[in-house]
C-alpha positions in Angstrom: 80.8 60.6 96.8 84.3 62.0 96.2 85.3 62.4 92.6 88.8 61.4 91.4 90.2 64.2 89.3 93.6 65.2 87.8 92.9 68.9 87.6 91.2 70.8 90.4 88.8 73.6 89.9 88.2 76.7 92.0 85.8 75.6 94.9 86.7 71.8 94.9 87.0 70.4 98.4 88.0 67.2 100.1 87.8 65.7 103.7 91.2 65.3 105.3 92.5 62.6 107.5 92.0 65.0 110.5 88.2 65.1 109.8 88.3 68.7 108.5 87.3 70.0 105.1 89.8 71.6 102.8 88.9 73.8 99.8 90.8 74.6 96.6 91.4 78.3 96.2 93.3 78.4 92.9 96.7 80.0 93.5 96.4 79.3 97.2 96.0 75.6 96.7 93.9 73.7 99.3 93.2 75.5 102.6 91.1 74.6 105.6 87.5 75.6 105.1 86.7 78.4 107.6 83.4 76.7 108.7 85.1 73.3 109.3 84.3 73.5 113.0 80.7 72.7 112.4 81.5 69.5 110.5 79.6 70.5 107.4 81.2 70.5 104.0 81.5 73.7 102.0 78.5 74.8 100.0 79.0 74.7 96.2 81.9 73.1 94.3 82.7 69.4 94.1 83.8 66.9 96.6 86.9 65.4 95.2 89.4 62.8 96.2 92.4 64.1 98.2 95.5 65.0 96.1 98.0 62.3 95.5 100.8 64.8 95.9 101.2 65.0 99.7 102.7 68.5 99.5 99.2 69.7 98.4 97.6 68.2 101.5 97.6 70.6 104.5 95.8 67.9 106.6 98.9 65.7 106.3 101.3 68.5 107.0 99.4 69.5 110.2 99.4 65.9 111.4 103.0 65.2 110.7 104.5 68.4 112.2 102.3 69.3 115.2 104.2 72.6 115.4 105.1 75.2 112.8 108.7 75.0 111.9 108.6 78.3 110.2 110.2 81.0 112.4 107.7 83.6 111.2 104.0 83.1 112.2 101.6 82.9 109.2 98.2 84.5 108.9 95.2 82.2 109.3 93.2 84.3 106.8 92.9 82.8 103.4 93.6 85.1 100.5 90.7 84.7 98.1 86.9 84.5 98.1 84.8 82.4 100.4 82.3 81.8 97.6 83.2 78.3 96.2 81.1 78.5 93.0 81.1 81.7 91.0 77.9 80.4 89.2 76.1 81.0 92.5 76.8 84.7 92.4 73.4 86.4 92.5 74.1 89.9 91.3 76.5 91.3 88.7 77.0 94.3 86.5 77.3 94.3 83.6 75.3 91.2 83.2 76.7 88.0 81.6 75.4 89.0 78.1 77.5 92.2 78.2 80.5 91.0 80.1 81.5 87.4 80.5 84.1 86.3 83.0 86.8 84.7 80.9 90.3 83.6 81.8 91.7 87.1 81.3 88.8 89.2 82.8 89.6 91.3 85.8 86.8 92.1 88.3 85.9 92.5 91.9 84.0 89.9 93.8 82.2 91.2 96.9 80.9 88.9 99.7 79.0 89.8 102.9 79.1 87.9 106.2 78.4 88.5 109.8 80.7 90.3 112.1 82.4 87.9 114.5 83.2 89.7 117.8 87.0 89.4 118.2 87.0 88.2 121.8 83.9 86.0 121.6 83.9 82.2 121.9 83.0 82.0 118.2 86.2 83.8 117.2 88.7 82.0 119.5 88.4 78.2 119.6 91.9 77.7 120.9 93.6 78.3 124.2 94.1 82.1 124.4 97.3 81.6 126.5 98.9 79.6 123.7 101.2 82.0 122.0 102.9 79.6 119.6 101.2 81.4 116.8 99.9 84.7 118.1 99.3 86.1 114.7 96.7 83.3 114.0 95.1 84.2 117.4 94.9 87.9 116.4 93.4 87.0 113.0 91.0 84.5 114.4 87.8 86.5 114.2 88.5 87.6 110.6 89.4 84.1 109.5 86.0 82.9 110.6 84.4 85.1 107.9 81.8 83.1 105.9 79.9 84.6 103.0 76.1 84.4 103.2 74.5 82.3 100.5 73.1 84.5 97.7 74.8 87.7 98.8 77.8 87.9 96.4 78.2 90.6 93.8 80.5 91.0 90.8 81.5 94.4 89.5 84.2 95.5 87.1 87.5 96.9 88.4 87.2 100.5 89.6 89.0 103.1 87.5 90.9 104.6 90.5 92.5 101.9 92.6 95.4 102.0 94.9 96.5 100.5 98.2 97.9 102.7 101.0 99.8 101.6 104.1 100.3 104.2 106.8 102.3 104.2 110.0 102.2 106.6 112.9 105.6 108.0 113.9 105.8 110.7 116.6 108.6 113.1 117.5 109.3 113.0 121.2 111.4 115.5 123.2 113.7 114.3 126.1 115.5 116.6 128.4 118.9 115.6 129.6 117.3 114.4 132.8 114.6 112.5 131.0 117.2 111.0 128.6 119.4 109.8 131.4 116.4 108.4 133.4 115.0 106.4 130.4 118.4 105.0 129.5 119.0 103.9 133.1 115.6 102.4 133.8 114.7 101.1 130.3 118.0 100.0 129.0 119.9 99.3 132.2 122.5 102.0 131.5 123.0 103.0 135.1 126.1 105.0 134.4 123.9 107.6 132.8 122.5 108.4 136.2 125.8 110.1 137.0 124.6 112.9 134.7 121.9 113.9 137.1 124.4 115.5 139.3 125.6 117.9 136.6 125.0 121.6 137.0 122.8 121.8 133.9 120.3 119.2 135.2 120.4 120.8 138.6 119.5 124.1 137.0 116.6 122.4 135.2 115.4 121.0 138.5 115.5 124.5 139.9 113.6 126.0 137.0 111.0 123.3 137.3 110.5 124.0 141.0 110.5 127.7 140.3 107.8 127.5 137.6 105.7 125.3 139.8 105.8 127.9 142.5 105.2 130.9 140.3 102.2 129.3 138.7 100.5 129.6 142.1 101.2 133.3 142.3 98.1 135.4 141.5 98.4 137.2 138.2 101.0 134.9 136.7 98.5 133.0 134.7 99.4 129.5 135.8 100.9 128.5 132.5 104.7 129.0 133.0 107.0 126.1 132.1 110.7 125.5 132.6 111.6 127.0 129.3 109.6 130.1 130.2 111.8 130.6 133.3 115.1 129.8 131.8 114.3 131.7 128.6 113.2 134.9 130.4 116.1 134.9 132.9 119.1 133.4 131.1 118.1 133.4 127.4 118.3 129.7 127.0 115.9 126.8 126.9 116.3 123.1 127.5 117.8 121.0 124.7 114.7 119.0 123.4 116.9 116.0 122.4 114.1 115.2 119.9 113.8 111.6 118.7 111.3 110.0 116.3 109.6 107.0 117.8 107.2 104.4 116.3 103.7 104.5 117.7 101.5 102.1 115.7 100.4 100.9 112.3 97.1 102.2 110.9 94.3 100.1 109.6 94.1 100.3 105.8 91.3 102.2 104.2 90.1 101.9 100.6 87.5 103.6 98.5 85.9 102.4 95.2 83.6 104.2 92.8 81.5 102.6 90.2 79.4 104.5 87.6 76.7 102.1 86.4 74.6 102.7 83.2 72.0 100.0 82.5 71.9 98.6 79.0 68.8 96.5 79.6 65.9 96.0 82.0 67.9 93.1 83.6 70.8 95.4 84.2 68.6 98.2 85.5 67.1 95.7 88.1 70.5 94.4 89.0 71.9 97.9 89.6 69.1 98.7 92.0 69.6 95.4 93.8 73.3 95.9 94.0 72.9 99.3 95.6 70.3 98.1 98.0 72.4 95.1 99.0 75.3 97.3 99.9 73.0 99.6 101.9 71.3 96.7 103.7 74.6 95.0 104.5 76.1 98.2 105.9 73.1 99.0 108.2 72.7 97.6 111.7 69.8 95.2 112.5 67.3 96.2 115.1 67.4 94.0 118.2 69.7 91.2 119.2 69.0 89.0 116.3 71.0 89.2 113.1 69.3 89.8 109.8 70.5 88.1 106.6 70.9 89.9 103.3 67.8 88.2 101.9 65.8 89.8 104.8 65.2 86.6 106.8 65.8 86.6 110.6 69.1 85.0 111.4 70.4 83.2 114.4 69.6 84.6 117.8 72.8 84.8 119.8 71.0 85.5 123.1 70.1 81.9 123.9 69.7 82.7 127.6 67.4 85.6 127.0 69.7 87.9 129.1 69.5 90.8 126.5 66.4 92.8 125.6 66.0 93.4 121.9 64.6 96.9 122.4 67.9 97.9 124.1 70.3 96.7 121.5 71.1 96.8 117.7 73.1 94.1 115.9 76.4 95.1 114.3 76.3 95.4 110.5 77.8 92.9 108.1 81.4 92.8 107.0 82.4 92.8 103.4 85.2 90.7 101.9 86.2 91.8 98.4 88.7 90.0 96.2 90.3 91.3 93.1 90.0 88.5 90.6 91.4 87.5 87.2 89.2 84.9 85.5 88.5 82.2 88.1 91.4 82.9 90.4 92.9 85.6 92.6 94.7 88.4 90.9 98.2 87.9 92.2 99.4 91.3 90.9 97.2 93.4 93.2 97.3 93.6 97.0 94.3 91.9 98.6 92.4 92.8 101.7 91.2 91.1 104.8 87.4 91.4 105.7 86.5 95.1 105.9 83.9 97.2 107.6 81.8 99.3 105.3 82.2 102.9 106.6 80.3 104.7 103.8 77.8 103.8 101.1 76.9 106.7 98.8 74.4 106.2 96.0 74.3 109.2 93.6 71.2 109.1 91.3 72.4 112.2 89.3 76.1 111.5 88.5 76.0 113.8 85.5 74.5 116.7 87.3 71.0 116.3 85.9 68.1 114.2 87.1 67.0 111.9 84.3 65.1 108.6 84.3 63.5 106.1 82.0 59.7 105.8 81.8 59.5 103.5 84.8 61.6 105.9 87.0 64.9 104.0 86.7 67.8 106.5 86.7 69.7 106.6 83.4 73.0 106.3 85.5 74.0 105.7 89.1 77.3 106.2 90.8 78.0 103.9 93.7 80.8 105.1 96.1 82.1 102.6 98.7 84.4 103.3 101.6 86.0 100.4 103.6 88.2 100.0 106.6 90.1 96.8 107.1 89.3 95.0 110.3 92.8 93.7 111.0 96.3 95.2 110.8 98.7 93.9 108.1 102.0 92.7 109.3 105.2 92.1 107.4 104.8 88.3 107.9 101.7 88.5 105.6 103.2 90.4 102.7 104.7 88.1 100.1 107.3 89.2 97.6 105.6 87.1 94.9 102.2 85.5 94.4 99.0 86.5 96.1 99.5 88.8 99.1 97.8 91.2 101.4 
């Protein structure tokens, strides 16, 4: 039964006029629930009546427009956690007695979910030839991320935190001939082809043919180039006409380090479970069936029995972490799309000496995590204010 409310809480959800479920994400407002395709409501939170303010109802916006009037495509990935109820978080350090999550508390919320193959039917539920919003199509597999129940972890903010965005630019050399050919063919500047008849380019042709012929002569070594010929005979080399060209953006990578010292038996148990959860989530499952964090066998994707379990291993989980402030997303720190866990390092001797309590629990553990984002960040997804990737 939907509950009429005037103030929405993180995790509240309602059913839109289009039959889909929409969940409240704090600063993000109401967004379509990633699992809406199965017709089931989100787990946790409260079912509430739809907002009276139509500007807060994405189901009405989608029905009224039909197309996106914005010139820039928007990402289909929601910024914020998939977990709708922070009370359902199973593991945390420090525990609630030593660190309560208040309105001004900063922390990291980790969630684990299955890897959705980017070109599978599970990832793309729309016409792949529809390019009206190609960015949504690209982000489709990551937008399907759903956290497994009982797999969330809360840790304090790491002491060394930064976000890095890298691009690959490459210097390219063009000879006069290459420059004229590229300009003529690529840009339609046919007048540049007149340069091919110049003496300099003719000499370059001659040197190229000469070097090709000399490389077949025994004893030359087979490694002569045009510059070797012109440099050794006339004391000149080809003008490189160097230009810097953009190659590609790089996937973001991030590392976090947590030094955890238990203050109670509960914290000692939680620290061990936290480390084991990360290790379990980052490891592949044997066979074609996926394994949940709790250890139960998950869904078998090979419904036609065309694959043999002994020949395959299942891809590890993905991790979605969100930098939080109180019950909402921290809008001052760049957020990340679901990430692959590339390295999990558990150091039982962070102080350089092996020391344990009477039951064998280490007095301190350092957990080092390395992540690689599964999708590229585009300028369309970087906001100048508010929550942003």
